[in-house]
N, C-alpha and C positions, 0 to 999 in steps of 0.2 A: 501233653507229652513234653519232656525235657530234652534239649539238645545239649548233651554233656560231652566235653572233651576229655579224653583219657591221655595222660602224659606219663604214666608210670605203671609198671606191672603190679605195683602195690595198690593201685586204685581199686576201691571196693567193687567196681563193676567190671574189672578186666577179666577175672576168671569166667564170668558169665559170657563176656564177649568171645573169649577164646573157645569156650565150649560151643558157642553158636557158630563160629567159623568152622570148627571141626564137624559140626552136624550138617552144615550147608555145602561146603566145598570138598572136593576130592583132596586126598593127602598131599599131593604134589603142589597144591595151591596154598597150603597153610604153613606158615612159619612156626617152628617149635616155640612153646610157651616162653622158655628162658631167653630165646633169641629175640624176643620182642622188646627187651629192656632198652637197647640203644635206639631202635627206631622210634619208640614212644617218647624218648627224651630229646629227640631231634626236633627243634622248633619248626623246621620246614615241613614236617610230616604231620598231617592233621587227621587224627582218629577220633571220630565222634560216635556216640551211641544214642539211640532213641530210648528213653527210659519212660515207661508207663506204669504208674503205681509201684515204683521201686523195682520193676523188672526190665531187663534189657530185651527189647523187642525188635531191634534193628540196629544197623551200624553203617557208616560210610568212612572211607579213608581217601584222602586226596592230598595233592600238593600243587604248588604254583612255582613255575620256573621263570622268574622275571627276566633272566638273560635271554630266554627263548620266547617269552611272551605266550607260553602255553601252560595249561594245567593238565593234570592226570588224575583220573578217578581210579584208584586202585581196586576198590570194590564197593558195592552197595548190597546190603543184606536186608531183606524183609523177612522177619522171623515169624510173623503172624499175619494172616490174611484179614482183609476187611477192617483195617484200622487206619488207613490212610498213611501208613508208614513210609511208603515210597515217595509220596508227594512231600511229606514232612522233611525227609532227609534231603531231597532234591532242593527244596527251597532254602533249607539251612546251609547247604553247600554253596548254592548260588550266591547268597548274601555274603558268606565268608570269603569266597573267592573274589567277589567284587571288592571287598575291603582290602584283600591282599594285593590286588592289582593297583588300587588307588595308592596304597602305601608304597608300592614299588615305582609309582610315577609313570605307569604305562597302561596300555589297554591290551587285553588278551586277544590273540587271534583265534583261539580255540582250545579244545580239550581232548586229550587222548583217552582211550579206554580199550581194554582187551575184552572182547565180547565172544562168548561161546557160540560156536557154529554147530548146532545140533544136526544139521544136514550132513556134516562131514564126520562128526565124532559119534553120533548117536546120543540118545537122551540120558542125561545124568539125573539122578533122583533129587538132588539138592534138598535133602532132608524132608522130602515130601510136601514142601510148602509150595502151593500152587503159583503164587506170584514169582517164585524163583525158577519156575520151569523155563528152560532155555529158549523154547519157542515163544513163550509169552514175553520174556525179557527182551528178546531180539526185536520183536515187533514194537514193544514200548519204546525202546531206544531208537528205533527207526522213526517213530512218531516225534520223538524229542528233537531229532535232526542229525543223529549220528550217521556217518557214511563210512563205508569200508575202504581202507587204503589198499589198493589193488596190487598185492604181492603175497606170495606164500609165506605164512608167518609161523614161527615157533618161538618159544621163550624158554630160558633156563628154569629148571625146577627149583622151587623154593625149599625143597628138601635137601638142598646143597649136595646132591649126588651127581651133578654134572650131566644129567639127562635132559633131553629136549622135550618140551611139552607141546603137543599138537592139539588141534581141534578148536583153536580160537582164531579170531581175526583181530588185527590191530585196526581200530577205528578212530575217527576224528569227528568232533562236533565243531564245525567252523563257525566263527562269529558272523561271517558273511555266508549266508545260506546258498549264495550263488557260486561259491568257491568250488571249482571243478577238479582241482589238483592241488597237491601239497609238495613243497620242495623236498626232494629225497635227502638233501643235506640236513634238513630240520629233523627228519625222522631218524637219521643216523645219530645226530647229536643227542636227541632225546633218549634213544635206546641205550646208548653208551653211558649216559649219566644215570638213567633209571636202574640199569642192571649192574652198576659199578659195585653194588653191595654183594653181588654173587661172583666171586672170583673164578669159580670152577664152571666155566661156560662150555657147553657142548659145541663140537665142531660144526654141527648143523646151524647153530645160531651165528657162529663166527662167519661161516660162508654166506649166510643170509645178509648180514650187515655189509660184508665186503661187496656183495653183488649190488647193494643199494648205492654204494659209493660211485658206481659207474653210471648212475642215472641222474637225470636232471629233475623232472617232475614225475610224481606218481598220481595216477588217476584216482579220484574219489568216486566210489560207486554206491548205489543204493543198497541197503541191507534189508 
């Protein structure tokens, strides 16, 4: 398998990647085709696909914020079962993030991820791919070491319609597995930077962030 970075919508694998995104994720989680142009050209955004025999079979997107010493996994897609795609993408991402941290001259304290909560939202089909089942994914991410940041979470829709998307938890994979809480200020900084690309934010999201400003530490819970 090849770990291939996509930096342009003209990349020969991008159309296949976007089709995979649309097959796996609900519409509010998928950026329109033409709106990918600027993110892909942003050197801080890393979009990689797993290519097997010329076919896109998985993908992951992530970024590293050296000023915060945290990473963010935007998504991980396993398009086909029983090929070891999840492990392949995780190892490729780990190695690349370690490189980015070294080049930044610091050590990361952890990585954020939005994780579906099927107990709250109900089960989404995720293209019928078993490894993408939200119950399976949640358990796998728990085994990896992700913990839920203990506050009610919404995020702005990537459809740019100003709606709030529910049914997810903001989670954190701490470098120190004994870490029991995360500074609320770090969460606020991260969310404001991460969602700066979406100017039309719902009031529910604004209220959530404002509420976090009044807190010191937020508990990290098992998922």
